[in-house]
GUPAFI-602216 format. One line per field, with one value per residue (C-alpha): residue in three letters; x, z, y. Coordinates in steps of 0.001 Angstrom, whole numbers. Example, Ala and Ser with C-alpha at 12.3 -4.5 7.8 and 13.67 -1.06 7.14 Angstrom:
BEGIN
type	c(ala/ser)
x	c(12300/13670)
z	c(7800/7140)
y	c(-4500/-1060)
//
This chain:
BEGIN
type	c(met/pro/gln/ala/ala/ala/leu/glu/thr/arg/his/glu/leu/asp/leu/arg/ile/ala/arg/ile/ala/his/ala/gln/ala/glu/ala/glu/ala/leu/arg/leu/ser/phe/arg/pro/met/gly/leu/glu/gln/pro/ala/arg/leu/val/leu/asp/ile/glu/arg/leu/lys/met/pro/ala/leu/asp/gln/glu/leu/arg/ser/val/his/leu/glu/cys/glu/pro/ser/met/gln/ala/arg/pro/asp/ala/pro/glu/leu/ala/glu/trp/ala/cys/gln/gly/pro/val/arg/trp/arg/gly/gly/gln/ala/asp/trp/ser/leu/gly/trp/arg/ser/ala/ser/asp/leu/ser/ala/ile/gln/val/arg/leu/ala/gln/gly/ser/ser/glu/leu/val/leu/asp/leu/pro/leu/val/gly/lys/arg/met/val/ala/gln/ala/arg/arg/leu/ser/ala/gly/trp/met/gln/arg/leu/leu/pro/gln/trp/gln/trp/gln/gly/gly/arg/ile/asp/gly/arg/leu/glu/his/thr/ala/pro/ser/gln/trp/arg/gly/glu/leu/lys/ala/ser/ala/leu/ala/ala/gln/thr/pro/asp/gly/arg/phe/ala/leu/ala/gly/val/ala/leu/ser/gly/pro/phe/glu/ile/ala/asn/arg/ala/his/gly/gln/leu/ser/val/ala/ala/arg/ser/thr/leu/thr/ala/gly/glu/val/leu/ala/gly/pro/phe/tyr/val/gly/trp/pro/glu/gly/ser/ala/val/ser/leu/asp/leu/ala/met/val/gly/gln/gly/gly/arg/trp/gln/val/asp/arg/leu/ser/leu/gly/glu/asp/gly/phe/ser/ala/ala/val/ser/gly/arg/leu/asp/asn/ser/gly/ser/gly/gly/trp/val/gln/ala/ala/asp/ile/ala/ile/gly/ile/asp/leu/asp/arg/his/tyr/glu/arg/tyr/leu/gly/gly/val/met/thr/trp/leu/gly/gln/arg/asp/val/ser/ala/arg/gly/gln/leu/asp/val/arg/val/gly/leu/ala/glu/asn/gly/arg/leu/thr/arg/leu/asp/ala/ala/leu/glu/asp/val/gly/leu/arg/his/pro/ala/gly/arg/tyr/asp/leu/val/gly/val/thr/gly/glu/leu/gly/phe/arg/asp/asp/gly/asp/asp/glu/ala/arg/thr/ala/leu/gly/trp/arg/arg/leu/gly/val/ser/gly/leu/pro/leu/glu/ala/gly/arg/leu/val/ala/val/ser/arg/gly/gly/glu/leu/val/ala/gln/ser/pro/val/val/leu/gly/leu/phe/gly/gly/ser/ile/thr/leu/asp/ala/leu/arg/ile/arg/pro/phe/asp/ala/glu/gly/asp/arg/leu/ser/ala/ala/val/glu/leu/arg/asp/ile/asp/met/thr/ser/leu/ala/thr/ala/phe/arg/trp/pro/ala/phe/pro/gly/arg/leu/asp/ala/ser/leu/pro/arg/leu/arg/tyr/ser/gly/glu/arg/leu/thr/val/asp/gly/glu/leu/asp/ile/glu/ala/phe/asp/gly/ser/ile/asp/ile/gly/ala/leu/ala/ile/glu/arg/pro/phe/gly/val/ala/pro/ala/leu/ser/ala/asp/val/arg/met/arg/gly/leu/asp/leu/gln/pro/met/thr/glu/val/phe/gly/phe/gly/arg/ile/glu/gly/arg/leu/asp/gly/asp/ile/val/gly/leu/arg/leu/leu/asp/trp/arg/pro/val/ala/phe/asp/ala/asp/leu/arg/ser/gln/glu/ser/gly/arg/arg/arg/ile/ser/gln/leu/ala/val/glu/gln/leu/thr/ser/val/gly/gly/gly/gly/ser/val/ser/gly/leu/gln/gly/arg/leu/leu/gly/ala/phe/asp/ser/phe/ser/tyr/arg/arg/ile/gly/leu/ser/cys/arg/leu/ala/asn/asp/val/cys/glu/met/gly/gly/ile/glu/gly/glu/asp/gly/ser/tyr/thr/ile/leu/gln/gly/ser/gly/leu/pro/gln/ile/thr/ile/arg/gly/phe/gln/arg/arg/val/asp/trp/pro/val/leu/leu/gly/arg/leu/gln/ala/met/leu/arg/gly/ala/ala/pro/thr/val/glu)
x	c(157574/155266/153980/153008/151483/149251/148372/146587/145485/143425/142254/140560/137077/134605/130596/128404/124551/121792/119747/119378/115910/115537/112871/115622/117404/117592/120957/120790/123481/126233/130012/132091/135965/138744/141933/143815/147022/150137/153525/153642/150244/147161/143954/141908/137730/135909/132193/129916/126673/124582/121410/120825/117851/116830/112786/113000/114809/114153/117106/118062/121972/123382/127057/127997/131779/133492/136807/138283/141000/139540/140385/138898/139232/137515/134956/135975/131818/132192/135428/133757/132835/134914/133952/134919/135678/136257/136578/137627/136494/132717/131409/128011/126479/125613/127568/130387/134185/135080/132558/134023/132504/133372/131221/131550/129594/129606/130594/126973/125583/123528/124209/125853/127040/127307/129496/129256/131545/132105/134527/133662/129844/129067/125902/126011/123323/122581/121395/120872/119174/117725/114378/116453/115275/117279/118898/120769/122755/123710/125937/127489/125200/124841/121221/121820/120493/117037/116359/115448/112374/111526/112534/110610/112446/116488/118370/121117/122962/122729/124158/121699/122220/120142/119167/116266/114696/112903/109662/107685/108012/108069/107971/110770/111412/113581/115547/116407/118674/118856/121015/121361/119019/118359/116617/113460/111183/112053/109853/111256/107632/109036/111941/114371/117044/119393/116524/117885/115342/114921/112468/111276/109637/108175/108182/106215/105603/102434/100893/101369/104682/103192/105586/103843/105711/105166/107432/107050/110274/111521/112388/115313/116333/115842/113924/110647/109444/106411/104419/103719/103991/108032/108682/112304/113361/116365/119225/117763/114052/111836/109036/106877/106648/104043/103809/101532/101350/100871/102029/104916/106431/104429/101031/100774/97418/98568/96829/98601/101228/101409/103036/103390/105720/104207/101769/101373/99596/99079/97241/96772/95375/94705/95895/98943/99423/102263/101382/98718/99469/97368/98645/100037/96915/94268/92226/93021/91981/94113/93308/95769/95577/98544/98871/100041/101540/104600/104228/102978/106440/107330/104255/102544/105101/106434/102585/102609/105166/103842/100981/102959/102223/105751/106711/102688/102651/100022/98422/96351/94447/93351/91920/91211/90027/90014/89214/90656/89263/90919/94074/94082/90404/89416/85691/85265/87106/85765/88096/87872/89752/90103/91057/93373/95260/97094/99214/100463/104121/103011/99735/97686/95366/95100/92679/92510/90194/88985/87054/84206/83602/84402/82608/82816/81834/82198/80504/77323/74322/76323/76426/78167/77566/79835/79702/82157/83079/85918/87221/88561/89406/91966/91975/94688/94856/91125/90347/87165/85524/83788/81381/80290/79508/76913/76833/75771/78120/77421/78156/81595/79974/79748/76597/75806/72457/72420/73896/77756/77611/80955/82103/83982/84766/81978/80029/79247/80065/77250/77644/74345/73479/77166/78408/81961/83105/86901/87822/85980/89093/86109/83357/83225/84733/83302/79752/77259/75781/77416/76395/78398/76959/78271/81959/84142/85886/88432/89457/89928/91987/94134/94115/95030/97863/96405/95721/92927/89241/86010/83086/80930/80891/78184/77692/75203/76616/74371/77343/80687/82755/86206/86951/90495/92609/90114/87688/84594/82369/78730/77676/79467/80739/79144/81295/80606/83034/83930/80252/80328/80370/82987/81379/84208/82694/84384/86127/88121/91340/93759/95644/94318/95629/98574/102539/101633/97767/96643/93572/91336/88464/86275/86260/83436/83378/80919/80587/83610/84207/87609/88263/88797/89971/92880/93481/93109/95841/97916/97758/96698/93081/91168/87081/85347/83445/84705/84355/86318/87106/89606/89427/91100/92570/95142/97227/99979/101279/99003/100644/99094/101123/97685/94468/93068/92418/90075/89970/87887/85859/82316/81834/79276/79624/81988/85722/89149/92518/95642/98938/100154/98091/98832/102624/101099/99500/101856/104838/102532/102599/105289/107688/104500/104411/101879/101847/101683/101805/99670/102308/104594/102570/101478/102849/101188/98058/97042/94220/92344/89628/89570/87086/87701/90613/91656/94063/94656/96708/96852/99195/101056/104425/105282/104770/101938/100302/99630/96339/94388/91044/92299/96028/98027/102137/101961/101231/97871/95616/95602/94107/91829/91722/88904/88711/91710/94785/93547/96300/96477/98486/100091/101771/104538/105484/102826/104805/106055/107792/105165/108065/108947/105228/104507/107600/106011/102760/104627/106691/103173/101209/104336/104598/107795/107845/107358/110062/109185/111736)
z	c(67130/64263/66440/68755/67334/65386/68881/69529/66357/67277/70948/69686/69539/67971/68120/66663/68186/66876/69626/73110/75096/78673/81056/82821/79724/76033/74185/70181/67759/70038/69555/71880/70886/73355/73463/74966/77155/74871/75264/75907/76562/78637/77752/76847/76396/74176/74214/72069/72023/69660/71890/75465/76849/80419/81110/84720/85123/82233/80943/77399/75631/72468/71506/74701/74339/77215/77340/80310/81405/82228/84933/85468/89200/90671/93155/96321/96906/93559/92316/88703/88111/87487/88380/85533/86368/84448/85021/82768/81331/79362/77543/75652/73593/75528/78645/79915/80251/83212/83871/85110/84761/86403/86085/88272/86637/87079/84473/84384/84264/87489/88780/87524/89511/87495/88966/87215/89178/88469/91427/94822/93529/92319/91323/92017/89926/90959/88001/88752/85626/87447/89562/91792/92612/91129/93340/92904/95895/95636/97431/97556/93816/92741/92856/89203/88288/89285/86203/83998/87585/87430/83834/84593/87813/86703/89643/90677/93722/96563/97185/97453/99299/98735/98181/95272/95089/91852/93328/90085/86635/86427/90381/92287/96641/98561/101098/100454/102474/100694/101484/100739/97381/95341/92429/90336/88079/85093/85597/89251/90783/93059/93830/97068/99013/101274/101630/103800/103975/104719/104611/102406/99119/95743/92035/90106/86145/84290/81461/79097/80557/83763/86697/90448/94115/97094/99831/103732/104973/107583/106668/108828/106800/104002/101998/99703/97479/95734/94154/97080/99575/101364/103869/105765/108694/110514/110648/113123/112277/112348/110089/108781/105250/103138/99640/96667/93509/89500/85991/84223/82332/83723/84829/88115/89970/93574/95779/99063/100182/103562/105814/109670/113016/116521/116242/112517/110003/105920/103886/99793/97169/93314/89724/88446/84874/83462/79528/79121/79637/82874/86425/87859/89891/87976/91366/94892/98565/100870/104521/107150/111483/112317/116260/115254/118587/117217/113192/111814/110861/109173/107735/106793/107161/103347/101670/104065/102916/99336/99956/101157/104721/106294/110147/110900/114430/114754/117876/118510/116759/113034/110747/107486/104618/100630/97805/94183/90644/87374/87435/91461/91978/94911/95303/98672/102180/105670/108819/112377/114502/118256/120132/116590/117081/113965/114412/111925/112962/112053/113497/110257/112208/115260/115521/118924/120117/116473/117305/115365/111759/108639/104854/101847/98463/95247/93011/92154/94536/97418/100447/103488/107114/108953/112754/113965/117109/118800/121140/119531/116577/115207/112600/111429/115253/115822/118750/118137/120111/120474/117219/115602/112246/110931/107030/104547/101598/98238/94415/95444/97783/101747/102947/106512/107176/110670/110787/112278/114840/117008/119180/118490/121061/123327/119237/117206/113366/112106/108956/107120/104062/104040/101243/100335/97206/98309/94641/92176/90125/88510/90685/94324/96939/99881/100368/102823/104132/106885/109964/112226/115874/118349/118177/120385/118418/121349/121532/117205/116872/119762/117710/115028/117099/116212/119048/120883/120306/121569/119088/117868/114316/112681/109744/107272/103954/102072/100370/101144/98590/98240/94779/93493/95253/96325/99304/98045/99681/99008/100518/104101/107013/109061/112178/114573/116100/117332/117601/113509/110978/109076/106129/104442/100891/98102/100523/98624/99597/97362/98837/102168/103883/101270/100479/100905/100919/98846/100534/98303/99458/99374/103244/103985/107105/108335/111427/113259/116328/115870/119859/121440/117831/117922/121772/120959/118466/120306/117568/120180/120293/117693/118122/114839/112764/110147/106688/104572/101775/100846/97213/95685/99055/98234/100652/100238/102895/105125/104202/102198/98726/96460/97324/97065/100138/100752/104296/105054/108554/108435/108458/111753/115334/117610/116230/117616/117778/120034/119385/119270/116726/114960/114587/113716/110904/109852/110163/108200/104901/104753/104998/105664/107576/109629/107794/109175/112635/114042/113071/115316/118556/118094/121450/123288/122905/123589/121015/118401/115888/112548/109941/107838/107728/104564/103140/100886/99551/96437/96804/93783/93602/97100/96007/98184/95552/98443/98099/101118/100992/98129/96551/95279/93642/94056/98309/99459/102251/105070/107417/107614/110884/112078/113922/116100/116276/112488/111955/108238/107642/103905/102602/99713/99507/96496/96178/99197/99259/101558/103389/104568/105230/107222/109231/110353/111051/113445/115556/115641/117344/119122/121063/119532/118544/114491/112327/109793/107173)
y	c(42690/42433/38923/41783/44071/41551/40241/43672/44391/41452/42364/46117/46101/49040/48429/49963/50238/51634/51991/50824/50801/50847/52076/54067/55104/54805/55389/56098/55537/54144/53223/51738/51668/49559/49504/47182/47918/48007/47495/51374/52727/51780/50438/53124/52856/55484/56406/58153/58307/60857/61058/59867/59974/59407/59571/59510/62537/64362/64621/63948/64962/65263/64336/62639/61869/59420/58238/56899/54459/50559/48540/44866/42396/39900/40151/38473/37105/35498/34472/33681/37419/40293/44335/46508/49923/53303/56933/59947/63038/63714/66334/66476/69617/72323/71098/72301/71023/70105/66805/64057/60197/56751/53637/50407/47208/43446/41762/39689/43663/43279/45861/49160/52567/55223/58731/62243/64549/68237/69943/69052/68067/64661/62532/58886/56623/53086/51376/47842/45748/42519/43640/46147/49718/52676/54831/58420/60346/63657/65256/68924/69702/72894/74337/74968/71306/72443/73996/70910/70499/74233/75997/78401/80165/81521/79474/81705/79698/76845/73925/70557/66954/64537/60902/59775/56041/54698/53328/52449/53708/57422/57274/58644/59402/60856/62911/66643/69356/72286/75087/78896/78589/81786/82199/84047/84486/86284/88807/89442/89036/85504/84564/82940/84124/81869/79775/76437/73459/69648/66773/63965/64442/62400/63247/61519/61953/61930/61858/64828/65624/66926/66582/65778/67361/66174/67633/67813/69992/71812/75580/76690/80263/82225/85195/84553/87117/86248/89654/91953/89107/89339/87273/86462/83665/84371/81172/78743/79460/75785/76218/73582/73245/70994/70728/68348/70177/68885/70684/71662/74685/77920/75925/74738/72763/73109/70944/71632/74735/75199/76690/76759/77471/78673/81761/81572/79100/79513/76964/77983/75589/76403/77315/79552/79987/82171/81118/83801/87302/88067/87092/83838/83148/81653/80214/79939/79253/80936/81341/82251/82278/84709/86190/89698/90946/88102/87405/91004/92319/89012/87964/90880/93776/93851/93824/96658/98418/98059/99487/102310/101443/101261/100745/100129/98900/95613/93723/90966/87718/87582/84210/85107/83210/84191/83298/84327/84229/84723/87158/87664/88686/88756/87120/86046/86645/86158/87611/86996/89879/89791/92872/93624/96697/98688/101720/104286/105624/109158/109059/108889/105996/104398/101714/99328/96307/95436/92579/90174/89064/90651/89097/90041/88604/89561/85880/85458/86546/84913/86879/87293/89128/91790/92706/94626/96480/98696/100498/103528/104711/107529/109025/112342/112333/112136/110439/108830/106706/102968/102737/99609/98324/95731/95304/92664/92308/91284/91704/93503/95744/96492/97895/99495/97928/101290/104284/104259/106795/108008/110133/113164/115966/115808/115965/112995/111600/110140/107883/106854/104989/103674/101960/100608/99071/98324/96906/99055/101113/103619/104446/105325/102819/104826/106944/107818/110584/112862/114505/116322/117603/119997/119305/120862/123831/123912/120176/119841/123206/121741/117634/119973/122362/124925/127906/127024/128593/128409/126974/123814/121893/121494/120097/118386/116534/114892/113193/112056/110188/108490/107522/106164/108399/111097/112217/114706/116488/117327/119969/122455/122027/124612/126244/128526/130433/133539/134723/134292/131562/129578/127450/125493/124171/122350/120257/117272/115534/113339/110722/111170/108564/107959/110075/114139/114734/117214/119206/121687/123905/127314/129462/131662/133737/135954/138617/136693/138935/140324/140639/137506/135996/138420/137517/133877/134302/136787/139799/142660/143366/144561/145612/144909/142241/140585/138593/136677/134557/132068/131087/128104/126828/124484/122276/119808/117850/119847/122772/126447/125664/128114/130235/133582/135141/138372/140108/142753/144474/145087/148847/149355/149008/149459/149467/150448/148662/148234/150084/146438/145100/148614/146886/143767/144575/147202/144318/141398/144771/144085/147393/148916/152455/154405/157425/161053/162883/160590/157956/159899/159935/155793/155791/158343/155985/152848/152201/154187/154130/152972/153004/149912/147017/144539/142490/140144/137719/135291/133240/130775/129425/130258/134301/135933/138879/141810/144238/145670/148906/150858/151926/154345/154646/150945/150600/149377/150308/147575/150442/153435/155447/157171/160296/161339/160515/159367/156665/154871/151846/151341/148132/148473/145053/143680/140619/139322/135617/132963/131591/135090/135738/132970/133502/136748/135209/132348/135180/137295/133858/133099/136877/137519/141385/142350/143077/146190/146290)
//
């Protein structure tokens, strides 16, 4: 027994090496311990490496520890050489504990194969040391390994299979197949989900720690989010992807990024930088061609939803080229449109047959021209007729070179001195002088779903401005209706194309003939003339929320009121009454003379403060009679809920019998 123990001790190996350097790897502070097979225990090999660097893979591991059971067998092709193999658990600082490492090598060290495995995932490295190339194969590898390649991304899932071959110092090429990739940047502006792609790629380490990546792949499924842009491809897609970029960390120069399928193409080049407080895009050139009938929803639906334009439908062909400067600022845009249509589901706009070229410049003295025509331009239900825009753009502004004339309901709208600054955050995004001529009010009322009434609309607006989300008008709209005039001034609209638009205005009515007006609105019959003022009118989502209205009849000319109109006015007063003996004789007469009519309503917080000609004992007079039988209509409810009053008015317009409480 002592002799056997001495034999075992004599064959143990304890080797310490300060440093081993090679083009493929560098190891520092190595300790290799070998204990041969004993009488009651297998052979053991223990390897400790304080620091292991693999520059080609951009990997550095600390405190590496491996234990395995070595084996040796003769090589059939070279009996004088042996093949060594060893496999066992491996760990390193910061690494998980369920990794195993195996290797095979020739006794002359002409070739070494290393297998690193975790569960079903494995990475196999062929490390030839004599004039051959290093080859790495990934099988069922977790996408978390991409963290080293793109450390600015948080990798959450996916599988990678592929082959990587070392072709030259710091250069690699291979084939990649990825499925179910999921990742995002820390700020959430860029993300992947369910991405599946495959194809060849090349990687190279450049000076100053930069990485060069080139790939030509086919994308078959997945979702991508890039700022406001969201794109999703269903399973079975065939989208070509071509990428070439150089950089590190959050700084990348994209020489080529193209995406294409039948009916769609996109190409991007530029600089990305997330190292500062600004945006990712520092400069970019983007070219897109899209068949809107086939691909609008997939490629543009996401950004339109981000802009508040959900469920918009589109058609036609669009080709556009965009230039971006620092922080994504638009400096150039050139677009070609062929029979383009764009329709909002709620009818806020409906563009039909837009064809031509659109140019925009915000880069020094460079200029671009625009020549666009359209067959129809619908805005908020108004069917504007065919028109044309000819303009020049320079310095962030687009200036029309001639008036834009739009036909509407037998008349016209003319925009003169039209100037558009689409990205002006503080000044006017749009300004123009507007002329409205001879627009038929019957058609206009029908378009707005009002009761139809005759008349013409004319206006001379010296300046219309759109700034921020607010549209304001200098001047007044003049409407000739019911043989009188309706003037609308101080007109402004907030969020005219957005959610919950808000309109404000002051309205002045003079000399309206009550007979045709009351007949149009089904109010009965009133003869006379009406003056009125509606001050501080405010509509929210086109519904009244505030105003101060005062309506009064003129005290001249023939003034009579029908029995039905008396009943309607009584209902409007809310609990109103027809006073005295004359009220009891009401049914015996078809119409009555009156001296004057007056009614006011101040709407605020969904309550109308009612008033009339005069008041006593808390009541107010709506109609003051004249002659015999003399009638007087009074109201007693000073505060009326606006929905209740609105319901009464709507019932009148439907011809329903009024309800007097």
